[in-house]
C-alpha positions, 0 to 999 in steps of 0.5 A: 900161487893159490892151491886152486891151481894145483886142482888135479895135483895134492899139496905135495906138488905144491910144495914140491913146486914151491922149493925151487922157487927160490933156487936159481936157476929155476926161480926163473922158470914160468910156474908151468913149466915148474908144475911140469917139473915138479911131477919128476921131481921126489922129496927125500929125506936123510938123517943130518949128516948122512952120506948121501953122495961120495967120492968113488961111489957110483955117480949119481942118475939125478940131479940132488938140491939139498935143503939144510932146513925144512921148506 
């Protein structure tokens, strides 16, 4: 997709959309759905080996997708 299709969105939105395009089952969503989904997503960076979710802790209120390398 060209950046022209993101005319009202930022480069961050383009990056957020690019990541799930390679992750099943999100890869099967049409571009319009991924773009709409991106508006509800957040990128968060954590130091290596940091505990993000753990047994006995409060449950997550969102779906977390962990990526171990830069996208």
